[in-house]
FIROKE-566919 format. One record per residue: residue in three letters; y, x, z of N, C-alpha, C, CB in turn. Coordinates in nm, 3 decimals. Each point is the difference from the previous one (the first is absolute). Glycine has a CB too. Layout:
REM residues N
+-----+---------+---------+---------+---------+---------+---------+---------+---------+---------+---------+---------+---------+
:   r :    n_c2 :    n_c1 :    n_c3 :   ca_c2 :   ca_c1 :   ca_c3 :    c_c2 :    c_c1 :    c_c3 :   cb_c2 :   cb_c1 :   cb_c3 :
+-----+---------+---------+---------+---------+---------+---------+---------+---------+---------+---------+---------+---------+
: ala :       Y :       X :       Z :       Y :       X :       Z :       Y :       X :       Z :       Y :       X :       Z :
...
+-----+---------+---------+---------+---------+---------+---------+---------+---------+---------+---------+---------+---------+
REM end
This chain:
REM residues 134
+-----+---------+---------+---------+---------+---------+---------+---------+---------+---------+---------+---------+---------+
:   r :    n_c2 :    n_c1 :    n_c3 :   ca_c2 :   ca_c1 :   ca_c3 :    c_c2 :    c_c1 :    c_c3 :   cb_c2 :   cb_c1 :   cb_c3 :
+-----+---------+---------+---------+---------+---------+---------+---------+---------+---------+---------+---------+---------+
: met :  -2.698 :  -0.246 :   4.489 :   0.044 :  -0.041 :  -0.132 :   0.023 :   0.124 :  -0.086 :   0.104 :  -0.211 :   0.094 :
: glu :  -0.162 :   0.211 :  -0.211 :   0.013 :   0.114 :  -0.090 :   0.137 :  -0.004 :  -0.067 :  -0.251 :   0.005 :  -0.038 :
: leu :   0.318 :   0.109 :   0.036 :   0.131 :   0.009 :  -0.063 :  -0.017 :   0.050 :  -0.143 :   0.112 :   0.044 :   0.223 :
: ile :  -0.068 :  -0.122 :  -0.316 :  -0.007 :   0.037 :  -0.141 :   0.144 :   0.007 :  -0.050 :  -0.230 :  -0.108 :  -0.034 :
: leu :   0.264 :   0.218 :  -0.033 :   0.136 :   0.019 :  -0.048 :   0.005 :  -0.007 :  -0.151 :   0.051 :   0.141 :   0.200 :
: leu :   0.056 :  -0.197 :  -0.252 :   0.029 :   0.003 :  -0.142 :   0.105 :   0.108 :  -0.022 :  -0.057 :  -0.247 :  -0.031 :
: thr :   0.036 :   0.331 :  -0.066 :   0.098 :   0.103 :  -0.031 :   0.066 :  -0.033 :  -0.132 :  -0.132 :   0.173 :   0.128 :
: ile :   0.263 :  -0.178 :  -0.128 :   0.076 :  -0.028 :  -0.121 :   0.093 :   0.119 :  -0.020 :  -0.014 :  -0.255 :   0.030 :
: ser :  -0.015 :   0.338 :  -0.127 :   0.086 :   0.115 :  -0.027 :   0.073 :  -0.022 :  -0.132 :  -0.155 :   0.155 :   0.128 :
: leu :   0.259 :  -0.079 :  -0.151 :   0.085 :  -0.022 :  -0.116 :  -0.009 :   0.116 :  -0.097 :   0.152 :  -0.137 :   0.141 :
: thr :  -0.165 :   0.105 :  -0.267 :  -0.002 :   0.099 :  -0.107 :   0.073 :  -0.060 :  -0.119 :  -0.220 :   0.100 :   0.081 :
: ile :   0.290 :  -0.018 :  -0.156 :   0.072 :  -0.049 :  -0.117 :  -0.072 :   0.043 :  -0.126 :   0.218 :   0.007 :   0.125 :
: phe :  -0.232 :  -0.101 :  -0.220 :  -0.042 :   0.034 :  -0.135 :   0.127 :   0.011 :  -0.082 :  -0.227 :  -0.118 :   0.022 :
: pro :   0.240 :   0.223 :  -0.102 :   0.124 :   0.017 :  -0.076 :   0.021 :  -0.110 :  -0.102 :  -0.020 :   0.245 :   0.033 :
: ala :   0.145 :  -0.276 :  -0.058 :   0.036 :  -0.095 :  -0.104 :  -0.007 :   0.070 :  -0.136 :   0.149 :  -0.130 :   0.160 :
: cys :  -0.124 :   0.056 :  -0.262 :   0.001 :   0.056 :  -0.136 :   0.092 :   0.121 :  -0.004 :  -0.047 :  -0.227 :  -0.099 :
: val :   0.002 :   0.333 :   0.032 :   0.076 :   0.125 :  -0.001 :   0.139 :  -0.015 :  -0.058 :  -0.214 :   0.119 :  -0.019 :
: leu :   0.233 :  -0.210 :  -0.073 :   0.130 :  -0.015 :  -0.062 :   0.096 :  -0.085 :   0.082 :  -0.112 :   0.024 :  -0.218 :
: ser :   0.060 :  -0.094 :   0.316 :   0.086 :  -0.086 :   0.080 :   0.073 :   0.080 :   0.107 :  -0.155 :  -0.193 :  -0.043 :
: gln :   0.262 :   0.138 :   0.094 :   0.072 :   0.062 :   0.110 :  -0.010 :  -0.090 :   0.122 :   0.158 :   0.116 :  -0.159 :
: val :  -0.278 :  -0.165 :   0.183 :  -0.028 :  -0.088 :   0.112 :  -0.052 :   0.085 :   0.115 :  -0.050 :  -0.196 :  -0.152 :
: thr :   0.104 :   0.174 :   0.271 :  -0.053 :   0.067 :   0.119 :  -0.038 :  -0.106 :   0.103 :   0.141 :   0.207 :  -0.044 :
: ile :  -0.242 :  -0.173 :   0.124 :  -0.050 :  -0.092 :   0.102 :  -0.005 :   0.073 :   0.132 :  -0.136 :  -0.128 :  -0.170 :
: thr :   0.187 :   0.064 :   0.274 :  -0.015 :   0.051 :   0.135 :  -0.077 :  -0.105 :   0.078 :   0.217 :   0.135 :  -0.010 :
: glu :  -0.321 :  -0.091 :   0.079 :  -0.088 :  -0.094 :   0.068 :   0.004 :   0.016 :   0.150 :  -0.145 :   0.001 :  -0.199 :
: ser :   0.108 :  -0.106 :   0.268 :  -0.019 :   0.007 :   0.144 :  -0.099 :  -0.109 :   0.040 :   0.234 :   0.093 :   0.037 :
: gly :  -0.288 :  -0.079 :   0.083 :  -0.098 :  -0.095 :   0.048 :  -0.138 :   0.062 :   0.002 :   0.137 :  -0.189 :  -0.087 :
: gly :  -0.234 :   0.109 :   0.112 :  -0.137 :   0.050 :   0.004 :  -0.030 :   0.066 :   0.133 :   0.006 :   0.032 :  -0.246 :
: gly :  -0.099 :   0.062 :   0.245 :  -0.042 :   0.066 :   0.122 :  -0.128 :  -0.058 :   0.055 :   0.237 :   0.050 :   0.049 :
: val :  -0.264 :  -0.023 :   0.075 :  -0.122 :  -0.048 :   0.065 :   0.029 :  -0.136 :   0.064 :  -0.081 :   0.237 :   0.042 :
: lys :  -0.001 :  -0.335 :  -0.075 :   0.015 :  -0.135 :   0.054 :  -0.133 :  -0.047 :   0.057 :   0.183 :  -0.052 :  -0.167 :
: arg :  -0.175 :  -0.033 :   0.266 :  -0.120 :  -0.063 :   0.057 :  -0.021 :  -0.136 :  -0.066 :   0.033 :   0.122 :   0.221 :
: pro :  -0.158 :  -0.167 :  -0.230 :  -0.023 :  -0.136 :  -0.048 :   0.083 :  -0.100 :   0.082 :  -0.233 :   0.064 :  -0.075 :
: gly :   0.290 :  -0.159 :   0.005 :   0.084 :  -0.100 :   0.066 :   0.147 :   0.033 :  -0.005 :  -0.189 :  -0.050 :   0.147 :
: glu :   0.223 :   0.178 :  -0.170 :   0.141 :   0.040 :  -0.005 :   0.061 :  -0.037 :  -0.135 :  -0.047 :   0.188 :   0.160 :
: thr :   0.175 :  -0.158 :  -0.173 :   0.076 :  -0.026 :  -0.122 :   0.043 :   0.131 :  -0.062 :   0.080 :  -0.220 :   0.090 :
: met :  -0.089 :   0.230 :  -0.223 :   0.054 :   0.117 :  -0.069 :   0.113 :  -0.047 :  -0.090 :  -0.223 :   0.122 :   0.007 :
: gln :   0.324 :  -0.037 :  -0.022 :   0.105 :  -0.026 :  -0.096 :   0.019 :   0.124 :  -0.085 :   0.114 :  -0.164 :   0.154 :
: leu :  -0.125 :   0.148 :  -0.284 :   0.019 :   0.107 :  -0.096 :   0.133 :  -0.024 :  -0.069 :  -0.251 :   0.032 :  -0.034 :
: thr :   0.328 :   0.074 :   0.017 :   0.133 :  -0.010 :  -0.059 :   0.014 :   0.096 :  -0.116 :   0.095 :  -0.068 :   0.221 :
: cys :  -0.041 :   0.020 :  -0.332 :   0.036 :   0.085 :  -0.113 :   0.150 :  -0.012 :  -0.023 :  -0.230 :  -0.027 :  -0.107 :
: thr :   0.297 :   0.141 :   0.111 :   0.141 :   0.007 :  -0.036 :   0.007 :   0.070 :  -0.135 :   0.079 :   0.004 :   0.245 :
: val :  -0.021 :  -0.069 :  -0.344 :   0.000 :   0.056 :  -0.135 :   0.141 :   0.027 :  -0.048 :  -0.212 :  -0.120 :  -0.049 :
: ser :   0.223 :   0.213 :  -0.045 :   0.124 :   0.020 :  -0.074 :  -0.038 :   0.017 :  -0.146 :   0.120 :   0.106 :   0.200 :
: gly :  -0.029 :  -0.138 :  -0.288 :  -0.028 :   0.009 :  -0.142 :  -0.013 :  -0.137 :  -0.066 :  -0.112 :   0.217 :   0.042 :
: phe :   0.098 :  -0.320 :   0.038 :   0.003 :  -0.138 :  -0.047 :   0.027 :  -0.089 :   0.120 :  -0.161 :   0.050 :  -0.191 :
: ser :   0.196 :  -0.175 :   0.164 :   0.032 :  -0.094 :   0.107 :  -0.120 :  -0.089 :   0.031 :   0.241 :   0.004 :  -0.068 :
: val :  -0.280 :  -0.011 :   0.196 :  -0.109 :  -0.091 :   0.038 :   0.045 :  -0.146 :  -0.015 :  -0.090 :   0.174 :   0.160 :
: ala :   0.220 :  -0.197 :  -0.163 :   0.052 :  -0.137 :  -0.013 :  -0.028 :  -0.058 :  -0.138 :   0.178 :   0.056 :   0.165 :
: ser :  -0.196 :   0.030 :  -0.264 :  -0.023 :  -0.049 :  -0.136 :  -0.139 :   0.037 :  -0.051 :   0.245 :   0.018 :  -0.044 :
: ser :  -0.337 :   0.011 :   0.136 :  -0.134 :   0.045 :  -0.039 :  -0.108 :  -0.086 :   0.063 :   0.088 :   0.232 :  -0.024 :
: leu :  -0.198 :  -0.246 :  -0.048 :  -0.120 :  -0.064 :   0.051 :  -0.088 :   0.109 :   0.060 :   0.011 :  -0.189 :  -0.173 :
: met :  -0.040 :   0.180 :   0.302 :  -0.073 :   0.105 :   0.070 :  -0.134 :  -0.054 :   0.050 :   0.216 :   0.109 :   0.067 :
: asp :  -0.323 :  -0.034 :  -0.095 :  -0.134 :  -0.037 :   0.044 :  -0.050 :   0.097 :   0.106 :  -0.047 :  -0.100 :  -0.224 :
: trp :  -0.035 :   0.049 :   0.315 :  -0.075 :   0.082 :   0.095 :  -0.148 :  -0.026 :  -0.026 :   0.187 :  -0.007 :   0.176 :
: ala :  -0.267 :   0.113 :  -0.166 :  -0.145 :  -0.012 :  -0.014 :  -0.062 :   0.101 :   0.095 :   0.014 :  -0.077 :  -0.243 :
: his :  -0.144 :   0.064 :   0.266 :  -0.069 :   0.099 :   0.083 :  -0.138 :   0.028 :  -0.057 :   0.127 :  -0.076 :   0.204 :
: trp :  -0.170 :   0.201 :  -0.188 :  -0.131 :   0.043 :  -0.047 :  -0.093 :  -0.004 :   0.120 :   0.098 :   0.147 :  -0.184 :
: ala :  -0.183 :  -0.249 :   0.186 :  -0.090 :  -0.019 :   0.113 :  -0.136 :   0.061 :  -0.031 :   0.122 :  -0.212 :   0.064 :
: pro :  -0.175 :   0.294 :   0.026 :  -0.132 :   0.060 :  -0.023 :  -0.104 :  -0.108 :  -0.028 :   0.062 :   0.192 :   0.149 :
: gly :  -0.135 :  -0.173 :  -0.258 :  -0.104 :  -0.095 :  -0.037 :   0.050 :  -0.125 :  -0.072 :  -0.122 :   0.084 :   0.193 :
: lys :   0.254 :  -0.102 :  -0.200 :   0.056 :  -0.118 :  -0.066 :   0.086 :   0.035 :  -0.120 :  -0.004 :  -0.116 :   0.219 :
: gly :   0.047 :   0.240 :  -0.230 :   0.089 :   0.039 :  -0.108 :   0.144 :  -0.041 :   0.028 :  -0.191 :  -0.021 :  -0.158 :
: leu :   0.269 :   0.012 :   0.051 :   0.142 :  -0.032 :   0.013 :   0.017 :  -0.150 :   0.022 :   0.061 :   0.196 :  -0.147 :
: val :   0.010 :  -0.231 :   0.254 :   0.023 :  -0.140 :   0.037 :   0.150 :  -0.025 :   0.004 :  -0.217 :  -0.009 :   0.134 :
: trp :   0.263 :  -0.090 :  -0.210 :   0.141 :  -0.036 :   0.001 :   0.033 :  -0.064 :   0.134 :   0.001 :  -0.032 :  -0.252 :
: ser :   0.108 :   0.078 :   0.315 :   0.040 :  -0.051 :   0.131 :   0.108 :  -0.106 :  -0.009 :  -0.059 :   0.220 :   0.097 :
: gly :   0.160 :  -0.195 :  -0.182 :   0.109 :  -0.096 :  -0.011 :   0.111 :   0.053 :  -0.086 :  -0.058 :  -0.089 :   0.223 :
: arg :   0.161 :   0.005 :  -0.240 :   0.109 :   0.035 :  -0.091 :   0.128 :  -0.064 :   0.050 :  -0.159 :   0.018 :  -0.195 :
: ile :   0.270 :   0.053 :   0.168 :   0.132 :  -0.060 :   0.021 :   0.073 :   0.005 :  -0.133 :   0.009 :   0.071 :   0.246 :
: trp :   0.038 :  -0.187 :  -0.288 :   0.067 :  -0.014 :  -0.129 :   0.147 :   0.040 :   0.013 :  -0.159 :  -0.185 :  -0.064 :
: ser :   0.224 :   0.205 :  -0.050 :   0.141 :   0.039 :   0.000 :   0.088 :  -0.106 :   0.067 :  -0.040 :   0.131 :  -0.209 :
: asn :  -0.004 :  -0.257 :   0.207 :   0.079 :  -0.107 :   0.065 :  -0.031 :  -0.013 :   0.149 :   0.005 :  -0.120 :  -0.218 :
: gly :  -0.096 :   0.205 :   0.270 :  -0.033 :  -0.001 :   0.143 :  -0.122 :  -0.084 :   0.035 :   0.238 :   0.033 :   0.041 :
: asn :  -0.290 :  -0.112 :  -0.135 :  -0.122 :  -0.076 :   0.026 :  -0.118 :   0.095 :   0.019 :   0.090 :  -0.195 :  -0.134 :
: val :  -0.190 :   0.151 :   0.209 :  -0.117 :   0.084 :   0.025 :  -0.128 :  -0.077 :  -0.030 :   0.127 :   0.127 :   0.176 :
: asn :  -0.230 :  -0.052 :  -0.214 :  -0.136 :  -0.051 :  -0.016 :  -0.092 :   0.095 :   0.075 :   0.050 :  -0.107 :  -0.226 :
: tyr :  -0.155 :   0.052 :   0.288 :  -0.092 :   0.082 :   0.078 :  -0.144 :  -0.026 :  -0.042 :   0.161 :  -0.001 :   0.191 :
: asn :  -0.245 :   0.103 :  -0.171 :  -0.144 :  -0.015 :  -0.013 :  -0.043 :  -0.107 :   0.100 :  -0.032 :   0.244 :  -0.075 :
: ser :  -0.045 :  -0.342 :   0.030 :  -0.037 :  -0.111 :   0.089 :  -0.080 :   0.047 :   0.121 :   0.000 :  -0.151 :  -0.198 :
: gly :  -0.072 :   0.262 :   0.185 :  -0.076 :   0.053 :   0.113 :   0.087 :   0.063 :   0.108 :  -0.186 :   0.037 :  -0.156 :
: leu :   0.312 :  -0.006 :   0.122 :   0.093 :   0.061 :   0.095 :   0.113 :  -0.095 :   0.039 :  -0.055 :   0.223 :  -0.097 :
: gln :   0.060 :  -0.338 :   0.035 :   0.113 :  -0.093 :   0.009 :   0.056 :  -0.019 :   0.140 :  -0.098 :  -0.113 :  -0.193 :
: asp :   0.012 :   0.100 :   0.294 :   0.049 :  -0.028 :   0.135 :   0.038 :   0.125 :   0.079 :  -0.143 :  -0.201 :  -0.003 :
: arg :   0.122 :   0.322 :  -0.057 :   0.027 :   0.124 :   0.075 :   0.101 :   0.092 :  -0.068 :  -0.229 :  -0.017 :   0.088 :
: ile :   0.268 :  -0.013 :  -0.210 :   0.083 :   0.093 :  -0.078 :   0.141 :  -0.057 :  -0.020 :  -0.206 :   0.086 :  -0.116 :
: thr :   0.304 :   0.004 :   0.117 :   0.137 :  -0.036 :  -0.035 :   0.057 :   0.114 :  -0.084 :   0.031 :  -0.141 :   0.211 :
: ile :   0.024 :   0.107 :  -0.327 :   0.069 :   0.098 :  -0.085 :   0.146 :  -0.042 :  -0.005 :  -0.209 :   0.050 :  -0.140 :
: thr :   0.297 :   0.043 :   0.174 :   0.143 :  -0.027 :   0.000 :   0.072 :   0.118 :  -0.063 :  -0.019 :  -0.145 :   0.207 :
: arg :   0.150 :   0.133 :  -0.219 :   0.081 :   0.111 :  -0.052 :   0.138 :  -0.006 :   0.063 :  -0.128 :   0.000 :  -0.218 :
: asp :   0.193 :   0.114 :   0.216 :   0.140 :   0.011 :   0.043 :   0.074 :   0.059 :  -0.118 :  -0.058 :   0.030 :   0.250 :
: thr :   0.125 :  -0.115 :  -0.327 :   0.064 :   0.046 :  -0.122 :   0.119 :   0.092 :   0.029 :  -0.073 :  -0.210 :  -0.111 :
: ser :   0.135 :   0.197 :   0.228 :   0.113 :   0.087 :   0.034 :  -0.045 :   0.144 :   0.022 :   0.117 :  -0.196 :   0.102 :
: lys :  -0.242 :   0.214 :  -0.059 :  -0.055 :   0.134 :   0.022 :  -0.100 :   0.039 :  -0.108 :   0.033 :  -0.031 :   0.245 :
: asn :  -0.055 :  -0.058 :  -0.342 :  -0.096 :   0.022 :  -0.109 :  -0.139 :   0.031 :   0.054 :   0.187 :   0.083 :  -0.144 :
: gln :  -0.233 :  -0.167 :   0.236 :  -0.130 :   0.019 :   0.065 :  -0.090 :  -0.122 :  -0.021 :   0.108 :   0.149 :   0.171 :
: val :  -0.238 :  -0.122 :  -0.176 :  -0.102 :  -0.106 :  -0.005 :  -0.096 :   0.025 :   0.114 :   0.022 :  -0.027 :  -0.254 :
: phe :  -0.067 :  -0.082 :   0.320 :  -0.085 :   0.011 :   0.118 :  -0.129 :  -0.079 :  -0.018 :   0.204 :   0.029 :   0.143 :
: leu :  -0.311 :   0.025 :  -0.090 :  -0.126 :  -0.073 :   0.013 :  -0.036 :  -0.001 :   0.147 :  -0.078 :   0.066 :  -0.233 :
: gln :   0.063 :  -0.184 :   0.291 :  -0.044 :  -0.012 :   0.138 :  -0.135 :  -0.071 :   0.000 :   0.240 :  -0.007 :   0.088 :
: leu :  -0.335 :   0.065 :  -0.014 :  -0.133 :  -0.059 :   0.013 :  -0.031 :  -0.013 :   0.148 :  -0.078 :   0.098 :  -0.222 :
: arg :   0.058 :  -0.221 :   0.266 :  -0.023 :  -0.031 :   0.141 :  -0.149 :  -0.017 :   0.027 :   0.226 :  -0.109 :   0.015 :
: gly :  -0.264 :   0.125 :   0.111 :  -0.139 :  -0.022 :   0.039 :  -0.096 :   0.089 :  -0.076 :   0.058 :  -0.233 :   0.056 :
: leu :  -0.029 :   0.363 :  -0.057 :  -0.079 :   0.094 :  -0.080 :  -0.148 :  -0.010 :   0.030 :   0.196 :   0.152 :  -0.007 :
: lys :  -0.275 :  -0.141 :  -0.100 :  -0.146 :   0.000 :   0.008 :  -0.051 :   0.131 :  -0.057 :  -0.010 :  -0.254 :  -0.019 :
: leu :  -0.113 :   0.289 :   0.051 :  -0.057 :   0.124 :  -0.053 :   0.006 :   0.004 :  -0.152 :  -0.151 :   0.011 :   0.198 :
: glu :   0.130 :  -0.124 :  -0.263 :   0.002 :  -0.002 :  -0.147 :   0.139 :   0.019 :  -0.058 :  -0.197 :  -0.149 :   0.008 :
: asp :   0.301 :   0.151 :   0.076 :   0.136 :   0.030 :  -0.047 :   0.021 :   0.149 :  -0.018 :   0.081 :  -0.205 :   0.116 :
: ser :  -0.174 :   0.286 :  -0.069 :   0.006 :   0.144 :  -0.019 :  -0.017 :   0.026 :  -0.149 :  -0.092 :   0.049 :   0.234 :
: ala :   0.197 :  -0.003 :  -0.301 :  -0.002 :   0.013 :  -0.145 :   0.115 :   0.088 :  -0.045 :  -0.107 :  -0.227 :  -0.022 :
: thr :   0.110 :   0.257 :  -0.106 :   0.114 :   0.065 :  -0.063 :   0.088 :  -0.110 :  -0.057 :  -0.133 :   0.213 :  -0.054 :
: tyr :   0.259 :  -0.216 :   0.096 :   0.092 :  -0.105 :  -0.041 :   0.092 :   0.052 :  -0.110 :  -0.010 :  -0.103 :   0.230 :
: tyr :   0.030 :   0.023 :  -0.333 :   0.082 :   0.036 :  -0.116 :   0.118 :  -0.096 :  -0.012 :  -0.201 :   0.094 :  -0.118 :
: tyr :   0.313 :  -0.037 :   0.078 :   0.123 :  -0.076 :  -0.023 :   0.038 :   0.028 :  -0.144 :   0.078 :   0.013 :   0.246 :
: ala :  -0.059 :  -0.116 :  -0.327 :   0.027 :   0.023 :  -0.142 :   0.107 :  -0.094 :  -0.052 :  -0.235 :   0.076 :  -0.030 :
: arg :   0.316 :  -0.024 :  -0.058 :   0.097 :  -0.082 :  -0.071 :  -0.071 :  -0.055 :  -0.124 :   0.201 :   0.137 :   0.085 :
: asp :  -0.198 :  -0.266 :  -0.103 :  -0.070 :  -0.062 :  -0.111 :   0.084 :   0.012 :  -0.127 :  -0.116 :  -0.161 :   0.157 :
: thr :   0.072 :   0.248 :  -0.246 :   0.079 :   0.027 :  -0.120 :  -0.026 :  -0.100 :  -0.111 :  -0.003 :   0.239 :   0.061 :
: leu :  -0.111 :  -0.305 :  -0.060 :  -0.029 :  -0.095 :  -0.107 :   0.086 :  -0.125 :   0.013 :  -0.233 :   0.087 :  -0.013 :
: arg :   0.243 :  -0.139 :   0.134 :   0.078 :  -0.122 :   0.020 :   0.150 :   0.027 :   0.001 :  -0.191 :  -0.095 :   0.128 :
: glu :   0.229 :   0.212 :  -0.082 :   0.142 :   0.031 :   0.011 :   0.053 :   0.074 :  -0.123 :  -0.027 :   0.008 :   0.248 :
: asn :  -0.064 :   0.034 :  -0.338 :   0.038 :   0.067 :  -0.124 :   0.086 :   0.123 :   0.025 :  -0.012 :  -0.220 :  -0.115 :
: val :  -0.037 :   0.311 :   0.198 :   0.068 :   0.126 :   0.025 :  -0.087 :   0.114 :  -0.050 :   0.119 :  -0.097 :   0.200 :
: ser :  -0.066 :   0.218 :  -0.200 :  -0.065 :   0.110 :  -0.071 :  -0.093 :   0.085 :   0.084 :   0.196 :   0.001 :  -0.142 :
: his :  -0.210 :  -0.028 :   0.268 :  -0.089 :   0.083 :   0.081 :  -0.067 :  -0.080 :   0.109 :   0.144 :   0.197 :  -0.049 :
: arg :  -0.248 :  -0.141 :   0.104 :  -0.073 :  -0.062 :   0.109 :  -0.015 :   0.106 :   0.108 :  -0.126 :  -0.162 :  -0.155 :
: leu :   0.135 :   0.121 :   0.278 :  -0.019 :   0.096 :   0.107 :  -0.095 :  -0.056 :   0.102 :   0.228 :   0.092 :  -0.036 :
: cys :  -0.294 :  -0.003 :   0.104 :  -0.097 :  -0.042 :   0.101 :   0.037 :   0.062 :   0.132 :  -0.181 :  -0.024 :  -0.173 :
: lys :   0.155 :  -0.047 :   0.276 :   0.020 :   0.047 :   0.136 :  -0.133 :  -0.012 :   0.069 :   0.245 :  -0.068 :   0.006 :
: asn :  -0.290 :   0.174 :   0.054 :  -0.134 :   0.002 :   0.058 :   0.007 :   0.009 :   0.151 :  -0.088 :   0.106 :  -0.208 :
: tyr :   0.025 :  -0.197 :   0.273 :  -0.020 :   0.006 :   0.144 :  -0.149 :   0.006 :   0.022 :   0.215 :  -0.127 :   0.052 :
: ser :  -0.263 :   0.223 :   0.021 :  -0.144 :   0.006 :   0.022 :  -0.030 :  -0.007 :   0.148 :  -0.029 :   0.134 :  -0.209 :
: ser :  -0.085 :  -0.183 :   0.238 :  -0.046 :  -0.003 :   0.138 :  -0.140 :   0.055 :   0.002 :   0.146 :  -0.198 :   0.059 :
: gly :  -0.181 :   0.266 :   0.044 :  -0.131 :   0.062 :   0.001 :  -0.057 :  -0.013 :   0.132 :   0.060 :   0.154 :  -0.173 :
+-----+---------+---------+---------+---------+---------+---------+---------+---------+---------+---------+---------+---------+
REM end
């Protein structure tokens, strides 16, 4: 049986220069097909409890694909193609947002982005969180 590995590495894209938002990330790494990955963003400078947060991924050959969202009230929406494998949650006491993807497939190898939706939440900055796999 051929062993194929998915690599998920973490990189940060800076937030708006005028903002005082910081992001600490964890998760990713090398994963095998069928395994589960969990990506974590810990933020300061705003509350995840009062923010609409989106996850997306840049898939080779497909471009930017929206993965899912967690609303300020805790409700979630997911990309229908990931619906049975994705979970987005948050821990408001630690100001963290999580993306869990189960049953990893080769096509899950991508750059993952975490963004605060400024249009719906009417805030002054947008930030991105980048998770890449290679």
